[in-house]
N, C-alpha and C positions, 0 to 999 in steps of 0.2 A: 537916546539909548537905545541899543539895538534891541528889537524883538526877537526872543529866542522860538526858533523853529519848532514845532510840536513832535516833529518826528525824529529831532535833532538828539535826544537823550533816549529814544526808543528802545527797549529791552528787546533783542533778537534771539529768536530760538535757533539753534545750530545742532545738526546733528555729525558726529564725528569718528571715523573710523581711526582706529589706531593697531596697526601691526608690528611685529619684531620677530626676526628669524635668526639673530645673531647675539652671541653672550648670553645673558641673563634675561629672557624675553619677558617673563613676568616684572622683573625688577625694572627694565626699560619701558615697559608701558605705564608702570607706577609712578615713575619718575615722570613721565609725560604729562599723566594726570596732575602731578604736584606742579610742574611748570604752568600749565593753561592755569590754574588755581592761582598761581603768583601773579598772573598777567589780567588778573580781574576777569578770568573766564569762568563762572559758576558752573560747577557739575550738579547737574539737577537728577540727572540718573544715568545708569551703565550696566551694561550687560555682563553675563557671566564671559568668561575666557573659552575660545573656541580654538581648536589647533586644526591646521589644514594643510596639504602638502603645498610646496611653492610651485607656482605657476610662472612660466611655462615648462622649465627644468625641476622635474620631481626628485632630482639627485642634490640639488640644494636642500639646506635645512628647513625644517617644518615651520610655519609660521605661527605665532599666538597672535590672535587678535580680540579686540573687543570694539562693541559699539558704545559713545557716548553722546547723551544730550546735553547741552550746555545752554546757558544764558549767558549773552554778553552785549555792552554798548557799542562794540566793535563794529564795522562796518566790513563786509565779507572780504574784501582785500586787504585789510588791516588784519584780519583774524590770519588769513592765508599767511602774511611777512611772518605774524608771531609764531606759527606750526612750524616754518620752515626754519626760525631761529632755534627753535623748540629741537628740531630735527640734527641740525648742525651742534647744538649742546651736548645731545645725547651719542652723539659720535658720528652721526650718517655723513658719510663720504658720497660724493656724486659720482654714480660709476656708470655701468650699461644699464638699460633698461632691465626691470626685472629681477635684477642682481640682488642677493641677500643685503639687509641693513638692520642695523641696529633698532632704528625706527623709522615708522613710516606714517604721518597723520593725514587723513585725507579729508576735506568738507565734503560730506555725503549732501546735506540738505541744509538750507538756510533761509528761515521764514517760510519754507514751503513754495518757494518760488524759482524760478528759472532766472539764473544770473550769468554773464559772461563779461569777465574784464579781461581786455586785451591792452598790454603796454610793453615797452621795452624789456620789464624784469618780469612781468607777471601774466601768464596765459591761465586764466581761471575759469572754469565751467562748473557751474552749479545747477541742476544735481551732477554729482560725479557722473560722467558719461558711460561708465560701466557698471555702476552700483546695482542696477536690476538685473544685472547677469552672474553676479558675485555670491554664491554661498556665504562667504565669511562675513557678508556686509547683510544679507537678508535675514539669515536665520539668527543674528544676534540683535537685530534692528527689531524683528518680530517679536523678539523676548521683552524688550521695554516699550515698544507701541504697536500693538495691534491695530490701532488704526490708521497707521500712516499710508500716507497717498502719494505715488510720484509724482514730483509737480511737473514734468515734461508730459509723462504718458497717462497720467489721472487717474491710474490704478492703484489699488488698494495691493498692501504687501501682501497679503494672501493671496492675492491673483498671482502675483508675480513667485512667490514660492510654489504656485501649482504649477506653475509654466516652468519652471528648475527640473532637469533633468534628474531623475531618480538618484543617479549615479552622483551626482554633483551633493545632493543631499546627506547622501550616506558617506561622502567624502570628509566631512567636517565632524568634529568629534569635540561634545563638551569636557571641559577641564576642570 
């Protein structure tokens, strides 16, 4: 009989960013949350909705964003594959970088660890490489986890928010 590894069924805590700037943005995000749950990813907390300008082209439609905290037995690369399938299911088409999309789901954090998975089909870096610079990540994340620390920089979220330009913080709107 094979002995089960203690960490094999470990519950993992992940933080996801979900955004949309095409179609019914709120409905797209709600569907993404629904599909996460269908894939045995338990939502334990989520932020309010926040609206921001598209970046780098402010002429594109505005984004609606939320942060979701989840529990899952999935490994990081398995979670990544599922969220990419959810994006496709919600009509995301691969296009130019930073172009409008019906749904974008990013893994912001996974068990508060630095993780890198590189293979033929996956290039995954956790924490998300630009999370500490984005108002649409930091503000909603602070709303649901005021004690969160960036795994790479070992800085509290309050510190990261204080380093964010005032104009960036004013550019995000609670919906």
